[in-house]
C-alpha positions, 0 to 999 in steps of 0.5 A: 514135976514129981518122979512119977509124972516124969516117968509117965512123960518118958514112957509116953515119949518112948511109946511104952506101956507099963507092961512094955517098960517092965519087960524092957527094964527087966523089972517085975510088972508088980513093981511098976504097978506098985509105983503108979498105983500105990505111989511106992518109992522105987529103989535106986536100982529099980529106978536106974533100970527103968531109966536105962530102958528109956535111954536116960541116966539118974543124973539126967532124970534128976537134973533141974534147970531151975537150980542153975546158978544165976551166972550159969544162966547169964553165960547161957544167955550170952552164948545164945546171943553170941551165936546170933552175931555175924563174924563182922559183928563179933570182931569189935566185941572180941577187940573190946574184951582183949582191951579190957583184959589187957588193961586189967592185967596192967593194974 
């Protein structure tokens, strides 16, 4: 999804028209028109103003889950599964982890 599509999705989520976004972000409506009609690239400060008006930071806007490293995805998956276990089910797993860590430190 390109940045214009992302902006449109955010605008829809916040029930903002181009006019309302311009007002809320204190950006000239002609600037927003240029973005959407002429596919002009916004300046960083303009984009930051638009995003701030929609309660989002630049880093959140550009974050891409597909760029997560494989080990981060594995950890996330592991935590999800861990959360599904009961305390009784977690006990033997924790014991196994302790055993593995203790054996590893003896080598």
